[in-house]
C-alpha positions as CSV (number, residue, x, y, z in Angstrom):
1,M,-35.7,95.4,-11.7
2,R,-35.8,94.4,-15.4
3,S,-38.4,92.0,-16.6
4,S,-37.4,88.6,-17.8
5,S,-38.2,89.5,-21.4
6,A,-35.9,92.5,-21.2
7,R,-33.1,90.3,-19.8
8,L,-33.8,87.7,-22.6
9,R,-33.5,90.4,-25.2
10,S,-30.3,91.6,-23.7
11,I,-28.9,88.1,-23.7
12,K,-29.9,87.5,-27.3
13,G,-28.4,90.9,-28.3
14,T,-25.1,89.9,-26.6
15,E,-25.1,86.5,-28.3
16,R,-25.6,88.2,-31.7
17,C,-22.7,90.6,-31.0
18,E,-20.5,87.7,-30.0
19,R,-21.3,85.8,-33.2
20,R,-20.6,89.0,-35.2
21,R,-17.3,89.5,-33.5
22,A,-16.4,85.8,-34.1
23,A,-17.3,86.1,-37.7
24,I,-15.2,89.3,-38.1
25,R,-12.2,87.6,-36.4
26,A,-12.6,84.6,-38.7
27,L,-12.7,86.9,-41.8
28,Q,-9.7,88.9,-40.7
29,Q,-7.7,85.6,-40.2
30,A,-8.7,84.4,-43.6
31,V,-7.6,87.7,-45.2
32,E,-4.3,87.5,-43.5
33,R,-3.8,83.8,-44.4
34,F,-4.7,84.4,-48.1
35,A,-3.0,87.8,-48.5
36,D,-0.1,86.3,-50.4
37,A,-2.2,84.1,-52.7
38,T,-0.7,83.2,-56.1
39,A,-2.7,84.0,-59.3
40,F,-2.3,81.0,-61.7
41,I,-3.2,81.3,-65.4
42,P,-3.7,77.8,-66.8
43,S,-2.3,77.1,-70.3
44,A,-5.9,76.7,-71.7
45,S,-6.6,80.3,-70.8
46,A,-3.2,81.8,-71.7
47,A,-4.4,83.0,-75.1
48,Q,-6.7,85.5,-73.4
49,F,-3.7,87.2,-71.9
50,S,-1.9,88.6,-74.9
51,N,0.6,90.6,-72.7
52,P,1.0,89.0,-69.3
53,Q,4.2,91.0,-68.7
54,Q,2.0,94.1,-68.1
55,Y,1.2,92.7,-64.7
56,E,4.9,92.3,-63.6
57,G,5.8,94.6,-60.8
58,Q,2.2,95.9,-60.6
59,T,-0.1,95.9,-57.7
60,V,-3.2,94.0,-58.8
61,S,-6.5,92.9,-57.5
62,V,-7.5,89.3,-58.5
63,S,-11.0,88.0,-58.1
64,G,-11.9,84.3,-57.9
65,K,-12.2,81.3,-55.7
66,I,-9.2,80.8,-53.4
67,T,-8.0,77.2,-53.3
68,L,-5.0,75.5,-51.7
69,Y,-2.3,74.1,-54.0
70,H,0.4,72.2,-52.1
71,G,-0.8,74.0,-49.0
72,K,-0.5,77.5,-50.5
73,P,-3.4,79.7,-51.5
74,E,-4.0,80.4,-55.2
75,I,-6.6,81.8,-57.4
76,I,-7.0,80.2,-60.8
77,V,-7.4,83.0,-63.4
78,T,-9.3,82.0,-66.5
79,N,-10.5,85.4,-67.7
80,V,-8.7,88.8,-68.1
81,S,-11.6,90.5,-66.2
82,Q,-10.4,88.7,-63.0
83,I,-7.3,90.9,-62.9
84,I,-7.4,94.6,-62.2
85,I,-4.3,96.7,-62.1
86,K,-4.4,99.1,-59.2
């Protein structure tokens, strides 16, 4: 028979695993929801992008805070370093 402290450790370990699984599920759902985010370059930052056509048809990685604009995800791009062509 296991001691009560062993059972307690087992329960705590199970709770941690469940929290991790829930966090992973939430992250996966967020990635799916925001996979089709729009990258928006405000006019105030446009001068930094001397050739925005270089991104057309390219697969890019965009970093930044994801916000909702009219219910759709977007990342506001204010610096060229936020966009990497893959």
